[in-house]
N, C-alpha and C positions, 0 to 999 in steps of 0.2 A: 193514360201509358200504361201498355200492358207491364205484367209481372216482369221486373227488372232484376239484372245482374251488372253490379258493378266491379270492372276487371280496375286495380289500382296500382300504382308503383311510383318509387321514387323520380324517375324518370320517364317522361313519357315524347316519345316522337311523334307527331302527327307527319310530319313532312308534307303539310299542305303549302308550306309557304309564309302563311297567315294566320296560323294560330300557336300559342304559346309551346316552349318547349322546357318540361320541368315538369316538376310534383304532380301528378293529378291521377285520371282516371277518365275507363270508358264506360258509359251506360248501355247497356245491351239488353233488349226485347225481343222477340222472336227473328232473333237471329238477326236483327241488325242494331248499326250503333246509333244513337237514341239521342245523344250527348256525349260530346269531351267536355269536362270541367276540371279548371286547378284545386287542389287538394281542400282550400279551405271552402270551396260549393260542394263537395263532394256529400258532407254531413246533412246537407238538406233533402237528398235523393231517398225517395223513397224505394227500397230495394231486398228483395228477397232473400237476397245474398249479396256476400260481399268474397270478393278473393282478391288478396294485398299480396304483389309479389316483393312488396320490399326493394330492396336496394337495385332490384332488377328494372331491366331499361325497357318499357312497352314500343312496340311499334307495330304498322302495318305489315301484315306478312304477304311476303315476295312473291311474284308473279314471274314466271319462267317462259316466255311466250312462245319461246320456241325447244324443243327435244322430243328426243325419241326414248320416252321414257320405256315401253315395252323393250326395245333391243336393248336398252342398257340391261334392263331387269335379265331379258334373259339371259349376256351376257356374265353379267356376275355371278349367276346362277348357276350356268351349264357350261362356262368357257375356262380353258386353262389359262392363271394370271402368268402372262410372262410381261408386264409393263415394266419398263424402264420408271425410276431407278429401281424398283425391287428387282429385274433381272441387269446385271450392271455392264454386262458382255453377252458375247455368244453363244461361251461355252455356260454363261449361268441360264440362258433360255435351253441351249439342249439338256442341262441337269433337270432343270424344270420339266421339261415334256418329261425327262426318261423316268420322272419320280410320279408322274401323274398318268403313266398309259392305263392304268386302272380304272380310270375315269373315261375312258373311251367309250362313246355310244354308237350303234348300228357300223361298227367300223372304222369310227371315224374319231379322231382326237384334235378339237379343236382349240383353240387357244385365243384371246387376245391380247394385242399388243396397242402400243400408244401409234399417232398418226407421226408421221417424221421420223418412224422406229429406228431405223439409220443410224439417223442424226444424233441420238438420244444413247443408244449403246457406243459404249468406250471405243469400240472398234471401229466406228462410223461407215456400219455396213449391214446389209440383211443377212440371216442365217442363211447358208444355200442351197439347195435341192438336196446336194448330196450331204449334207452334214444334217439334215432333216431326215435322208434317209439312214443316219446312223444311227438315230434312237428307235426306228420300226420301218420295215420295208411293207409289215403285213399289214399293220394301220395307215388310211389314208390322215396323214398330219397337213393338218390348215394353222397358219398363223394369221389371222386376220386384224388387221395394222390399221385400224380405223375403217370408216364403211367405205374406201377408196380403192383399196390396196390388201392384196392378201399373197402370201406366201406358201407354194405347196411341196410335197413330197413327192416322188414319183408315181407311188400309188394314189395320190389325190389327182394327179394327173392324168391318169388312167381313167379311175373315174368318171372324171370330165371330159373323156376323150380329147384330152389335148397331147399331140406328140409334134415331130416335125411338120406334118401334112395338114395340121389343125389351121383354119383359118376363122377369126374370131369374126360373128355376127358385129354388124354394122352399129347396131345399138343397143344399151342395156337401159333402164331407167334411171343409173346415175350418172351416165356419159358414154361416150365410145370405147368400147373393151380393146384390153389389147394383152399379147403375152409377149413378155422379154423373150429374147433370145442368147444363145452365147454366138460367138463367130463362127460357128459353124451349124448354125440352126437351129442347135436342141435348147426347149425350153429350162429356161434357167430356174421356175419355181416361183416366179414373181408376176402375178398378172394383173390388172386392174380394170376397175369398172365392171367386174365381172362377181361377187358376191351374188347378187340374186339371180345369177346362171349358173353357180355351182350348186352340187348336190350336197350342200349340208341336211344334216339329220336334222329334224327338229323337236322339242320336248313333245311329251305326250299333254294330253288334256291336264290332269292334275298337277305336273310339275310348271308350266305355264302358268297357272293359279299362283301357285307356290310361289313362284318367280317373281309374277308381277305384284303380290299383295307386297311380297318381302322389298321388291324393289321401291316402290312408291313410300313405306314406309323408312326406311333405311336413308333412300340417296334423296328423298325427295323432302317428306313431312318432315325428318328428323334436321335436315336443314331450314326449318323454317317457311317453307314454301308451300303455300296454301293453293296456288291456281296453275294450273298448266297446261300451255297448247302444245297437246300432242300431237306428232306426227303418225299417226297409227302405222303399223308395218303389216297389221293384218287383221281379219274381221274376228274369224273363230277362237285366235290366239291372243289377241288385242282386245277389240271393243265389246266380244260379248265378255270376255271375261274381266275388263272394269266393269262393265254392267252390272253383272253379279256382285263382282266384289264391294261397289257402292251399293247397290240394293240393300246387302246384307250387314254394312257399317263396318266392313272387313279392312276397308282403305277411306283415310281421311285425306280426300285433295280436290279440290274442283278441275276436272278435267275436261278443257276443250278440244276434240277431236278435229285435226285437218286429214281429210282422206287423200292418200299419195295418189294419183292417178301418174300415170298406168299399173304403178308399181302395187296398189292394193285392190282398187277400183277403176272402172273406166268413169272417164268426165262424163257421159249422160246417167250410170251408175250414182257417182256423188250427186249430180243435181237433183236427182229422184229418190235421195235417202230415205223421206219420208215415209214411201210406201214400202220400204222394207227394212227401215230401222226401226223397229220396234223394242224401243229400250224402255226397260223395268224401272232404272232407277230417276231419281228428282232431277229435274232438269237443271237445276241450281248446281247441281254436282256432275252431272254430265249431258253432254251437248256435242252434234257435231256441227263444229266452227266454220268451216271451211274445205278448201282444197289445195293440195300441193303439189307442184310440179318444179320438175330441173331443167334446165336452161344449159347447163354445161353439170362439168366436173367438179374434180376434186385437184389443187395443187399439189397434193403429193402423187398424184397419177399424173402430174402436167396435162391435166384436161379441161382447168379451169381457162373459159375462153377471154383471151388476151390480145390487147392491140399490138404486143411487138411479141416476137418468138421465146419461149422459153432460154434460158441459158447455157442448159447443158443437149447434146441429143444434134441435129440434123442441120438445127441453125435456122428451121423453117416452121416447125413447130406452133403453132400459136395456142393450142387447145381446139376446141369446137363447138360453136352453137350448138343446144338439142332440137332447139325448137324453131320451126319457120316462125315468120311474123301472122302469117294465118292461124296457126296453132296460138299463138299468144292470143292474138284477137276473139278466137273462139273460146279460149278459155277465162278471157277476159269477162266477157258475152256475156255466156251462160251464166258464170256463176254468180256474177251480179244480177241476175234477170232470179236466180234461184236463192238468192239473199246470202249466199256464200261468201265470206272471204277467202278472195283467191292469195296464197304465199309461192311466190317463185325464187326458186332456188338461180341465183346469179352470183358466184362467184367472182370472175373475172371482169373486169370493166368493159372488154369489149361484150361480153354476155349483157352486162346490167345497160348498158348503150343501144344496144338491139331490141332488148326486151321496154323499155324506155320508151321507142319509139313506136313502136308497135301500143303498148298500151296510151301515150297521148291521142290515138286515133278513136278510142272506145269508149262511146258515150256512158257518163255512172248515172244510174238511179241513186233519184233524190234520196240522200240520210241513207244509202247503200252501204256495204260494207266496204272499207277503205281496201286497198290493194298494196299488200308489203311486199317488197325485196328482200328475201334472206342475205346475211352476208353484205349489202350497201352498208359501206361505213369501215369495212375492214380493210382490203387494198384498195386505197385511193390513188393510184398513180398523178392523176390530174383533175384537182378537188373543184376548181371552177366549171369544169366542164361536166363532170358527173352529178354534182349537187344541180347545175341547173337542169340536167337531165331527168332527175330525180323529182323538182320540181316541172317541168313541163309534162310527165307522166303522171304526177300526182299521187307519185307513191309513200310508205310509208318505209323508211331505212331500217334494217332489223339486223344490227351489229351485232358481233360477240367478244365482249372484250376479254374473256377469258384467254382467249384467242391467242394474246399479246404474251401469255405465261404458255400456253402452248404449242406455236410454231412460229411466232410473227421472226425468230430471230433467222432462222430456216429459210424464209422466203427469197432474200436477193439471193441466196444460192441456187434455189430455184428459177426465179423470172430474170435477175439480174440486181446488179448493183444500185441502179434507179430505185428501185422499193425498199433503199432502208430507212428513209424516211417518211415517206408515204402512206404508212400503215395508222388505220383506227385515230381519223382526227378528233378524239372527241372532245375535247375543248371546241374545237373549231366550230364543228357541228353544234356543239350546244348555244354558242356564242349567234350561230347564225338561227336558229330558234329551232333547230330540228329536234324533235320529241325523241331523242335518243333512249332506247331499251338496252337494258342488259340479258342475254339468254345462255343456256348451256349448252345448246345441242348435241345434248350425250347422244352417244351411238355406241357402237363396239369400239372399245379402244382407246376411249376419252381419258382423261387423266384421272388418277386418285382423286376424290375429294371435289371433282369438274360441276357436279351438282351444286355443292355449296357455293350461295351467290356471293360469302365472300372471300371467295376466290376470285370469281369474275371483279366485283367492286377493289379488292388489293390490286387485280391487272389494271384495273382503271387509274387509280391513284396513284400507287407505284410505276406503273409500265416496267417490271421487271420480266425477265423472260424465263425459260425453262433451265438455262444455264447462268442465273442471275445477274446477266447484263441488262442494262438500262435501254429502254427504247423513247427516244425521242420525246425527253423529258418536258418538252415546252408544251404537250398536248396531253399532259396531267389533268384530271380534275378532281373536286375537290371531294370529300369522304361524303360529305351532302350531298352533293350534286349524284354521286357513284349508288346512294341509297335511294335517291330517287330512280334514277335509271331502273333500277332491279324493283321497282315499286310502281311508283307512278308511268314512265314509261314502258314497262312491261303491260300494265292494262292498257294503255295507249294504243300499242300495239298490235292487242288482242279486240280494240274495240269497246273495252272494259271499263274507260278511264270513271264512269258515272258511277258505279257500283264497287269501286276496288282501288285502292293503290296508295290510298292517305287513312286516317282518323279523321272520320266527319259525320255529321248526322247525316243518316242516309244511307249510308253504304255501310256492305255486308260486313260481320260481325268476325274478320278475321285478323288475328293480332299473333302476336308473338312476343314472349318475354325475352330476353336477352341477358346475360352473365356479366357485360358488363358495354359501358358505352362507346360505339363507334366511334363517335365525334371527338372522342378522347383518349383513341389508343391509335399508338403508331402503327404505321400503315403497315409497315415491317409486321406487324403482328396481329392483322385484322383477319386474317385467317385462324386463328386460336379463338374467335367468340365463340362462345357456346351458346344452340337457342336451347333454354332451359323447358319451356312448353309454349306450346301449339293450341289457339281458341279457335273452331272452324265454326260458323253459323254460331256463334255465341256459346259452344261449348267445350269442354278443354278435353281434347282429344289426344294429346300428348303430351308425358314429362319425362324429361330425360331422368 
């Protein structure tokens, strides 16, 4: 055996389902786990170093298979935070903006707010265009309430060319854009699925570097996330920053990048990435894993494609499927041939059914990458129908249990009362053998703490919403199963279950030490668990 290090603790959770869970240790050499042993057998191990975590709990590092870490990091770094509950009402939002006008860049003051922001403020409404004008008419002000909806003041609308005569384009990379108007036809300031079309200022190269490095450290590593499935927003400010930072050892995570097509690159460029992505980092730390595409939009923008009309509006809006059958087939066929994993954003049931029907016709490469549907398993109006479609298509559903907290209680108000007990059927999915994962899907306007897997774990276990209500308690899962969703399940979604997700010989030595045992912690206290140390590739890279 090569020169070894032993990491030991009073409690070791392998999460493998067939090994001990108790006092013991992990023997590591060359960045790989050599053995996982009970305490009584550790003294016989020849090791150059022993690190004893004492009463702490040692377990595998978390795997987050779906995140927009670059975007979340830049939002944390460069935007004013007006999220609820920090801002309780519209008055708080306006006061916070006024106090931060000095942070404007290039004539823009940009803030981040939560998804379903209007439901989380005490006023139960968005700030108006005129209220934002009361903060400033010289600055363009934008509140980005998640990645699907923004609120603009008059100056921002003018810079974007949006007036009474403006006609939104038919398509953006996240869904069909729209401009909300009052009865007189005047834009209210609320726009949906337009963030990629608006002239927001960008961080410069040094700001991008600082933002990404701080974001990975504070939002992911400090929360015990050792592998990130990153949907990169850019090449120069994203992929290249990751590459330089990882090569220099300034961030400590494994980053598996999904190129957003057409948001970041074309499908042709993505499939040909080996000709232009000359990465300097260790491929064990940074690699291009796949392609991400949007088949529909978001619920907060009423653009997720549903089988029934949305509850509000004209009674006819069911959202839109943004990809044709031919486009889905091309995406799947070309990524399979290129050895890239395809991840399709399909929020609504109609989007999932149409995507699955197209995918079922696509031949798969032997031992090729699995195809994923992002958000499958979130809103499930007809479980037998959707799960049968998933199986026919041979896809991996990638739900986000943390959305139970984020916005599950608001979905019935948007899509209809029938949705109340048809969300996140996690227990049923596990019982049916689905490899359920948990991911953060952090973006602009994510909840505070959303990158902490324990918020998602608590959501799966206790199923408490933003306002403290309990969502369909019959679909609760055990803490043990929830831990596996965020380790084993995440690794499976990435196609990396052979190399991570459990503590077992031959797997990567990515470990975390917790301050207490989640298996004996009250479900309502799970979010208080702290990650005290992080080991990546056998090396201690973080201490709280």
